[in-house]
N, C-alpha and C positions, 0 to 999 in steps of 0.2 A: 297621715304620717305613720311610718313604721318605727316602732321602738323595739329594739332587740333586748329581750329580758332573760334573766337567769333562770335556768330550770330549777324547780323547787328544791331538788336535792342539793344544789349549789348554795342556796340561801342559808342553809342550816349550818354550814361549816364555819368554825371560828378561826381565830388567828393560829391556834396550835394544832388544828386538825389538818395535817398536810399528807397527801398521798405521795408515794414514791414517784409517780408520774409527774406530779406538780413540781416536786423538788428537782427532778432531772430536767424538766423544761426550763425552770427558772435558772438553773445552773448553766445550761447550754446557751440560752438566750443572753444571760448576763455576761458570759465570756465573749460572745460575738459582739455585743454592744461595747464591752470594755475595750476590746481591740480597736473597734472603729473610733470610739471617743478618745482613746489614747493617741491615735493618729491625728485627730482634729485638735488636740490640745495645743499643738505647736502653731497652727494657723490662728487659733484663738489668741495665743500670747502675742502674736504679731499684730493682730487687729486691735488690741487694747490701746495701742498708740493713737488710734483714731478717735479716742474719746469714750466716755461711759455709755453713750447710746449704742455704739457699735458693740461694746463689750456685753451689755445686757441683752443684745439681740441674740446671743448664743444660748440663752436660757432654754429656748425651745428644743435645741439639739440634746441638751443634757437631761431634760425632763421627759423626753420622748420615750425612753425605755420603760419608765414607770407606767405610762399610759398604754403602751403596747402590751405589757404582760398583764395588766389589769383587764384590758379588753379581752385578752385570750383566756385567762383563767377565771375572771369575774369573781374575785374573792378578796376579802380584806387581808392586808399585809403584803400582797404581791408587789406592789409598787415600792414599798419600803425596802423589802428584801433585795430586789434587783438593783436598786440604787447603791446599796452597800456593796453588793457583789461586783458590779462593774467598776466601782472605785477601787476595790481590792485588786482587780485585774490591772487597773491603770497604775497602781501604786509603784511597782518596780521601775516604771519609766517616767513617772510624773516629775516634772521640774519643781513642783511644789512640795515634794516629799510627803511625809506622813499627814500633813495638813489637808491632803486631798480627801482624807476620810471625814474630816469635818465638813467639807463641801458635800461629800456623799450623804451625810446625815441631813444636811439642809435640803438637798434634792429629794431624799427619801421622804421627809416630812411634807415637803411641798407637793410631791407627786401623789402621795397617799391622801393628803388633805384635799387635793383637787378632785381625785376620784370619789372620795367620800361625799363631798359637797355637790359634785356635778352629777353623779350617777346613783349614789346611795347603794352601790353594788347591786343594783337591780336592773336599771335601764341603761343600755349602751348604744342607743341609736346615735346618729350624727349630732342632733341637738344636745343630747346629754354629754357627748364627748367634747363638744365645743364649750359647754358650760364648765366641764371638768378642767379644760385647758385654761380658761379664764380664771377659775378659782385657784388653780395651781400657781399661776403667775402672781395673783394677789397674795397668796400664802407666802410665796418666795419673798416678795417685797416686804411683807410684815415681819418675817424672820430677820431680814437684814435691818429693818428699821429698829427692831428691839435690840439686836446683838451688835450690829455695826452701824449705829446711827450716823457716824461721820461719812458713810458712803453717800449720804443724801445732802451733804453740804455743797449743793450745786446751784447754779443760777436757775431761776424759775423755768425758763424755756427748756433748758437741758433736763431738769427734773421731770417736767411733763413728758418730754421725749423718752426718758428712761422708763417711766411708768407705762407709757403707751406701748413701747416696743417690747417690754417684758411680757405684758399681758397678750399682745398680738402674737409674739413668737411662741408662747406657750399654747395658744389656741391652734396655731399652725402645726405645732408638734403633736398635739392631740389628734388633729385631723389626719396627719400623715400616719400616725401610729395605727389608727383605725383601718385605713385602707391598706397599709403594709401588712397588718395582721390578717386581714381578709385574703390578701394575695398569698401569704405564706400558708394559710389554712387550706387553700385550694390545692397546694402541693401535697397535702397529707401530713406535713410535719407536725401540725397541731392536732392530729387525730386523738380523740379521747378527751379533749378539753371542753370546757363549757362553750367556747366559741364554735367548735365543730358541731356540737350537738344542740345548738341554741334553738329556742322556740321563738317564732316571730309572732308578735301580737299586733293586731291592727288597733290603732288608737285614733 
């Protein structure tokens, strides 16, 4: 099995040590995802009428940017920052108004937590990304359980469906993020990132 690992220089950088290149990449990708998710916000609102299972199935779309940027930059804080940024981009057109930023913080914590638990910012092979996706979904559910417990006042079959679809959609989001980042990297857009210069270790 191949595991894609961070180059040693990447492991030493903390939350506050950001290069200009990293900041520009986060800004550019955050704007792109912000525009795309702003467009998807309205289909999401329409789908909510079909029930909570369908509504929670959208989690994978909104957590995907965090997995994408973490896979590309391979450093702590990237998933958190991009979630806040894309919500800022969505803010002017969001039907939810300023509360979209609260949602952004939730996705920021869930994405960052998933990457931390699934990859430890070291291993970014497919198994680790799948684990990150599952962990991100679980973190999302736990946040809502703590702060919005009434969201889970559901019949048991529906509750099980919500849990299953949230974790599954987050896993799918992480997988798509990995292959999307690989495709973008081949175009040269991510040149100079940890993804472009990654070392492949045989495990």
